[in-house]
N, C-alpha and C positions, 0 to 999 in steps of 0.2 A: 905272485905275475898273477892280475888278473886275471880273467877270460878274453879280455878288452885288450887287453895288452896282448895280447898272445895272437889274438886275431889282429893287432894291426902289427905285430911284427910279422906275422904271416903275410897279411895284404903287403905290408913293406919288401919284406925277398920278394912274393911274387911278383910286385909290379917290376921289381930288377930283374929279374930270371922274364919276363914277358918281353923285359924294354928291349933285352937280347935275345932274345928269343923273336923275337919281332924287327930285330934289323937282319935275322938270319933268313927269315921268311920274307921280305919283301926282292934281297938278293935273289933267293929262290924264284919268287913271283919274276920277275926283272928274267928269270931264266927261263923259264919255262915259257914266258908271253913272248920271250925273243925268238927261243926253238918253234913256237908255234910258229910264229911270223915267218920264220926265215922258213919253215913248210909250206907254210902257205904263200912264199913267192915263188918257191921252187917250184910246185903247182904247177901253180899259177903261170909262170915261165915257161914250161910244157904245154901250158893247151892255151898259148897266144893263139892260134888260129881258131878258139870255141868262143863264143859267144863269151862279150862282158857280162852279160846278167851270170853266168852259170860263173866264171871267175868270183865274180862276188861272192858269191854265194858259199864256195869253197873255203873261201878267209874268213869270213865272217863265223861258218860252222866252226873253222880252227881257233878263233881267237875266243869265241864262244867255249869252247871246250877246256881251251888253257886258262880263264879263266875262271871257271867251272872246280877244275884243277888247284889252282890255287888257291882259290876259296876252300875247298876241302881241304886242306892240309891245313890252312891259317885255321878254319875251327879246330881242328884235329890239334891242332896246339894249344889253342884255349882248351878244350875240351881234359890234354892232359896235365895242362898248368893246373887249373881248378882240381882237378884230380888230387896233385900232386901239392896242394896249399893243403886241401881238407886232409891228406895224410899226416901232414907236418903238426897239423893242429890236435889230430888222435894222438901222436906220439907224445906232444906233449902234454897231455895229462895227467902224466905217473907223476910228472912233476910238479905240473899247477895240483893233482894232490896234497902235495906235500906244505906244500905256502898254508900263508894265515889267509888268505881272499879265498881260498877252498873251503874250509868254516864258515863266514860270510857267507858264499853262495850257499850254502848246504840251509843255512840258517832262512834263506828268504825263498829258498823253494819252499821248505818246509809249509812257511807263512804263505804260498800262493795258493799249494794245497788244500790249507785248510780256507781261504778266504772261496775255492773252486768245491772245495768238497764238505766242507763242516767239520764244526769244532772234533768233532766224534772220526776223522774219517782214520781207515789205516794208516800208516808210514811203514814201505820197505827201503832195506836200507843194507850196507853193504856191511861187514862184522867191523871189518875195522873202522869206518866211519859212524857206528849207531854211538858212541861217546859225544859224537859234534850235534846229535838232537835227543832233547828232552822230549819225557811224554809229561805233557803237562796238560792239567784235567781230562776229557774225554778222549785227547789223542794218542792212539797205541801207537806205538816204533818195536817191529818184527826186524827182524836179519832175515837177507835172503840173497847170500852171495849169486846164488845160479842165476836170479834174475836181475842183479840191480849191484855193477861195476866197481858204479861212482853215483852220482847222483842220490836222486826217490826215486822211486814209486810210489805213487801213493792213489786208494781207494778208496771210496763213500763208505759208510759203515753199512749199505744193504747192498754193496757190490757193482752197481748199476753202473757207476762212473769210473773212470779212472785217470791221472793222469802221468805220461811218463816225465817226466823232467831227471833223466842219464844224462849225463856230459854228450855219450854218442846223439843221444833222440836229439838232443838241444843242437847241433852243430850241421845234423840234417835235415830240421826244421828251416835252418836260415843259410842252408846252402844255396838258394834264390838267388839271397841276399850278399853271399859273399860271390858267388858268380855275377852278378850283377858292377860288384866295384871291383872287380876283376875285369870287366870288360869295360870299366868307367877308365880307370887306369890304360887300358891298351888302349883307346880311343881317341884321350887324352891326350898320348901323344905322337900320335898319328899326323 
């Protein structure tokens, strides 16, 4: 299963979860707004002898407060959904590393490193992945299990430039894209 397939699967699961959560949040939002409106009405009834402007001010403040609370709940739910989606992707890394697509990905990552850092760059890999990378030409391949759990890290020959193409770093780099897709799914269903 490719990283894109994993992300698609996670996005699908996230979309489903978000849809279910959105329904729940709409009910919560209605309840909060209903409770706030009821409270505002009670206050308004008790303060009938006060000026209409003061009554409107209280009502407006309570509705705004309820809307802010509802938005806070909504935003927290979105953030939790994003973290859940990213967590599911991270948990699938071990299975992904066992598949055929992982070897192709490592190959592609090495080509990118060579293109960005030169043919004489140093490529660090996990010991289990060393067989996936062959030292061709001036390319140096080293095992560093402590710094590389999956994917690769590469340094230019002079050590001034480096790239971190580990799966965790790639996922973190695409965090905004995953969040944007999640928000698009949520807003598309409103």
